[in-house]
N, C-alpha and C positions, 0 to 999 in steps of 0.2 A: 106358126100358130102361137098364141099367147096363153099362158096359164098363170094363176095366182094361188099361192099356198101360204098359210099363216104359220109363223113361228114366233119366237120371243128371244130377246137379247137381255143379258144381265148387265145392270149398271149399279155397282155397289151391292146393296141388298134388294134392289128393286128390279122388276122386269119391264122392258119396253117392247110392246108388240112390233113385230117385224113382218112385212109382207114380202114374200119371195116371188118375184116376177120372173118368169122364164119365157123368152121369145126365141123361136127357132125359125130361121129363114134359109132359103137356098143361097149358096155361096161356098167359098172355100171353107173347109172344115176348120173351125176355131171355137174357142171357149173363152168368153169374157165374163169375169165376175166383178161387178161394180157395187158401190155402196159402202165404201170405207171398210173393206175386209182386212183382217190381219193375216199373217202368214198361215196360221192354222186353217182359217176359212178358205184362203186361196188354194190350199192343198186339197180341198174337198174334191176338186176336179178329178184327180186320179183315184181317190177313194170311191167316188160315185161311179166313175167309169167302170172300174173293176167289179163293184158290187152289183151293178145292173147286169153286166155280162154273166157273172156267176149266179145270178138269180133267174137266168133264162130270158132276159130282156135285152133290147138293143140300145146301144149308145149311138145316137144319130151322128152320121158323118156330114154335118151341116154347120152353119154358123149359129152358135148358141150364145145368147146373152142372158145372164142372170143378174138381176138387180135386187139388192137387199135394201128395202125402203123402211124408214127414212134414211136418205143418203148421207145426212150430216151426223149420224150416230155411228161411232166406231163399233164394228162387229168383231167379237173375239171368241176363240174356242172352236170346237168342232160340233156343237150342238145343232148346226143348220144342215148337216149332211142329209138327214132323212127328208127334210122339207125340200131340199134341192132335188133329190132323187124323185120324189113324188111329183114335183113340178115338171121335170123333164118327161116323165111318163105320161102326164096329162097333156103336155104340149105336143107330144108325138102320137097321141091317141092310143097309146098302149094301155092306158087306164082311163076308163070312162066314168068312174065313180064320182059322186058329188062330195066335195071336200069343204064346202062352205061351213064355217063355224067350228072346224076341227083344227086344233093346234098340234104341230108335229115337232118333236124334239128327239135328237139321238145322233150318235156318231156311228158311221158305217165302217165295218171291217172290209177288207178286200174280198172276202168270200160272201159278203152280204149280211153277215151277222150284225146285230145292233149292240153297241157298247154303251155302258152307262155314262152319263155326263154329270159334272159337278153342278151344284146349285139348283137341283130340280125342285126342291120344296119352295124356295122363294120365287122361282120362276112360275110355278103353277099357282101359287097364292096371288101373285101379281096378275097373272092371266085371268084368274077368276074375277078380280076386281075390275078388269077391263071388259067383262061380259062373256068370256069364254067358259064353256062348261064341258067340252069334250076334248080329251087329250090322247095322243098316241105317243108312247114313250118306250124306252128300252126296258126289258124285263129286269135288268140289273138295278133299276131305280124303283121297282114296284113296292118294296117294303116302305120306302120313304114316302112315295106318292100316295100310299093307302090312307094316310092321315089327312088328306084333303077331302073334307066333307062336302056333299052337295055337288059332286062332279062325276062324270063318266070317264074313267081313265082306263085305257087299254094298254097293256104291257105286251110287247112283241119281242120274240127272240131274234127275228131276222127281217130283212126287207121283204122276202117272199111272204112271210106271215102278214105283214102290213098290206101287201097287194091283195092277198086272198081275203083279208078282212074287209078292205074297202070295196072290193068287187062283189062281195057276198058269197064267194066260194067256200070260205071257212071263217065265219065271224068269230072274233075273239070275245070272251066273256069279260065284262068290266070288273075291275078290281073291287073286292069287298072292302068296306070301310074297316080300318083297324081300330081296335079299342086300346086306348092309352092305359098303361099300367106303370105306375111310378116304381122306382127302385125299392126293393124290400129292405126293411130295417135289419140291422145285424150283418149286412154283407160287407161292411167296411173292414179293411185290413187292420186299421189302428183304432184302439179303444182307450178312452181315458182311464179305464179300470187298471191298465197296466202302467200308468204314469204315477210314479211314487212321489209323494210330497207335492210341492208346487201349488199350494192352495190358492195363493194370490193369482198366479198365472192362469189356473183353471177357471177361477172366478172371472178374470178378465176375458178369457175366451168365451165364456157363456154370455157375458154382457155384450161383447162385440158381435157375436152371431145373432143374438136376440134382436139387436137394433140395426144390424147391417153396417156397423162401424169399422173403421180401419184400425189396425193393431200393429204395434211394434214391440217385439220381444228382445230385450237386451240382457245378455248374460255371458258367462265364461263358456269356453268349449266344453261339451259334454254335459251341460246343465239340462238338456232335454228340450231345447227350443224347437228344433226341427220335428221331433216327435209330437210335441204339443200342436204344432201347426198342422201336421198330417192327421191329427184327430178331428180337425174342424169339420170335414165332410160328414163325419158320423153324428154330429150334433146339429147339422143344418136341417131345416124343415124340408119335406118332400116338395118337389116342383109340381105346380099345377100344369094342366094340359097347355094352357096359353103360354106359360113360361117355357115349357118344353119345346113348343113350336118355335118360339123366338130364339132360343139357344140353338135349336137344330138348324134353323136358317143360316146362322153364322157359320156353324161347323160344315154345313153342306157347301157353302160358297168357298170356304177355305180348303175343301177337299179332304177333311179329316174325320168325316162322319163314319162311324162304325157300321157293322153289318146289321145292327138292330133296326136301322131305319129312322130312329128318333132317339134323342138324348133323354134318358130317364133319370140320370144322376147329375147333380149340380157339378159344373166343371171345377177342377182343381188344377190350375196351370202352374208349373214350376220351371220357368226358363232359367238357363244357366247365367251366371253373372257376366259372361262375355257377350250377352245379347246386346244388339245394337238398338238404337232408337227406332229404326225402321221395322225390325222384327217385333218390337213391342207394340208400336202404333199401327203397323200395317203399311202396305204400299206394294211396290213392284214396278218393274220397267215396262212390262207388257200388259199384264192384268193386275189390277189393284185387288189385293186380298186383305182380309182383316188380320191384325196382329194378335199378339198374346193377350193384350188387355181386352180386346173384343171377344176372343175365344174364352176368356174368363167371365164374360157377361152372365149374370145370374148366379155366379159362384165365387171362387176365391182365386186371387193371384198371389202366389207365395214367392217372395223374393228373399232367398237365403243369402247370407253375407251381403246385406244391403249396401254398405258403403263401397263394395267392390265393383258395383255396376258403373258403367260409363256415366259421367255427369250429364251428358246430353240425354241419355236414356231415362235417368231419374227425373230430370226436369220435365221431360215429356209426359210424365204421369200427372202433373199438376192440373192441367185442364180437364182430362177425363175424370179425375177424382172429384172435381168440383161440379162438372156438368153431367156426368153419367153417359157421355157419348164423346166420340172423337171424329173430327173431320180431316180426312187425308186429301191433300191437294196435290195433283199432278198435272202435267201438261194436258192430259186428256180430259180433265175436269176435276171436280171436287166430289168426294164420296164420304158419306157420313155413316159410321157404324156405331151400334150401341156399345157402351162400355160401362155399365152399371155393375161394378164388382166390389167385393170386399178385399181390400189389400191387407195382407199379413206379411210382415217383414221381420227378419231377425238379424242381429248383429252382435259382435263382441263389444265390450266396453272400451277396448283399446287394441292396437295391432297384435299384441301377444295374448290378449284375452284375460289377463289376470288383474286388471285394475279394479281396486275396491275389494279384492278377495281377502278373506281373513286367513286363508291357509296357504296361498301361493304368493310369490313376490312378483310384482310387475317390473319388467325390465325396460319399459318404454320411457322415453324422455317426455317432459311436459309438452315440448314442441311436437313430438310425434303423435301424442294423444290428441292434441288440438288439431293437427293436420288431418288425422283420421276422422275425427268427428265432424270437421268442417266440410267433408265430402257431401254431407247431407245439409242442404240449404235450409234456412229458417222457414221460408214459405212452404217447402215440402213437408217438414216436420209439423208445421201448423195444421196441415190437412190430415194428420194421423190422430185420431180421437183418443186412443188408449196407448200409453207408452209404459210398458211394464218391465221392471228389472227382475230377471230370473236368477235366483241364487243357485249355487252348486248344491246338488242333492247330498244330504248326509248319509253315511253308511247305514245308520240305524233305520232310516226311512227305506233304504233299498231292500233290507232284509226283513222289514216289518211284515207280520202276517195280517195286519189290519187291512180289510178290504176297502179299496178305493171306489168311489162312485163311478158307475158305468156311463158310457156315452148315451145309452138309451134313457137313463134317468135325467140327464142334463137336457137331452133333446126334447123330452116331454115338457120341461119348463120353457124351453125356447119356443116350442110350438104354441104354448099357451100365450106367451108374450106376443108372438107374431099374430095370433088370432085377435088379440086386443087391438093391435095396430091396424089390422085389416079392416075391422069394424070402424075404427076411429077415422081412417082416411078414405072411407067410401065417399065418392064424389070429388075427391082431390086428385086431379089429373097428374100422373107421373109420380105420385107419392105412394110408396108401398111400405116403407119402414121409417123409423124415426130419423135415420141418417139422411133420408131424402127430403126432409122438411125444409121449406124455405122460411123466410121471415114471417110471411102471412100465417102459415101453419103453426109456427112457434108461438106467435102472439095468441093464437086461438087455443092451443092445446098444452102450452107449457107455462102457464101463469105461475109466477113465483110469489111466495109469501114474503113479508118484510124480512123475516129471519133468513130466508134463503138468499134474498138479495144482499143482505149484509155480509153473509159468508162469501158470496160470489164476489162482492166488491173487495173484501180483504184479500182473497186469492188473486184477483185481477191485479191489484196493486203490488202485492208481495212477489208474485211470480212474473210480473211484467208481461202479462198475456196480451194478445192482440184481440181485436173484435171478433175475428174468425174463431180464435180459440175459445172465447167466451160462448159463442153460439154452439160450438161443438160440445162444450161441457154441459150446457143445458140439454142438448139432445141425449147425451149419455145418461144424465140424471133422469130424464124422462124414461129411458129404457130400464134403468135400475128400478124405478117406481113400477113399471109394467111387470117386471119379474117378481116384484113383491106383491103384486095385485092391488096397488094403491091408485086411487083416482087422481090424487094430487102429488106433486113433487115435494118431498119433505127435506128438511135440512140434512138428514143423514144420507139421503140420496145425492145431494149436491156435494157433500164432503167426500163421498166415495168417488164420484166423478172427477173431482179435483185431484184426488190422489193418483189418478192415472195420467196426469198431465204435467208432471214435473221434469221429465228427462230432458226435454228440449231447452231447458233453462240452466242446465249444468255445464260447467266449463269443461 
């Protein structure tokens, strides 16, 4: 007897509907699984066999053929277990329920329990786009799946519950739609109120976050570069529901989604400097997973000790910094992941960290300093909008009783600037912040006065800037104008933007 049950396979961040065909005929007992399954899918035979027996059902001693169609798509993971089990039950007439239009996902334990699977959110979103509206999933994925609106989703603890639900013996109640709640203000561990001095660096942080610009902090050890970077989440605007869903999809596929079911706080990823290009970009030998730059999508990628990263890893940042996405190509195909993040990097001015210090003596040779700085290529530095030198903090600043501005106050100004940008870019596909602007948007929203053009020309010639650097200066100037509440970009805005652009031209 033949049965057909629906499931779905993950390909990057997208889902591809899969039809699980089960044919049972007389013959020597055997189990054939076809349709390009990987090792995890092939092992479903033993999981399904034990789960059926421990759920009070029979595993047929006949010739069983299971086909996962389309046959040319590689099937990975254990999410097909439930669909295969339901298909066998239907083919053996142990389950007479109608399953048309129902999509099944879940891994089976040997005792028949349903275990959660990764990537449930992108899978169900893709399934909805293909016309499915009824899903049966593991209870462990319920919190994540509850954010899928307009669908009937049933979460089961075991195969027995699924059988009882389909047969009508004990119907499950559909999941109630969850209400999105963004992260509360004041929950961040680090606050700018505790950072003494560093007015220039704080200002650069505000400008960078307000416009979504990339930032490089250069200074001696102990100057507060890392603490400044860790204050960034506290001044970033709250995520919208659409942004939260987009980020959650990536984290769900990567298998790093927390128990909350949805990401409510902008990501802040801090990979160690020994990270490889693959760990940053994404990949894998069996299943392609997103890397750190995709996990930082919508948030911040913080690279401490910037020059210490492998050269190949640093150069791999160039394309996603420009395009806002990354394509990982493997033998099984090409997978595109979102990678629209704010890069924040920190470094010392030289190997010993004391170059340019008024209080400490640098012990590095000129050749050593040159070699250290040359680890960062010109094209990479060209893509970093703000490059700020962070001086050592004076003792008087450390013991001063003067109150510093809090992250909440800075965040209010950032949110006001972001709201200006949101209204400005309505109808501009793929543009959310000033940093996302292309040449078309710049020509429309960043018109410069003759005085601004004169200042920009002088800076361009003196600092020997590239065309890309000029564009980024204009974008930063636009952000500074937004923070000031100005409709037009003024000369003082251009001058401030240029002041953040000099480090990459120093020897």
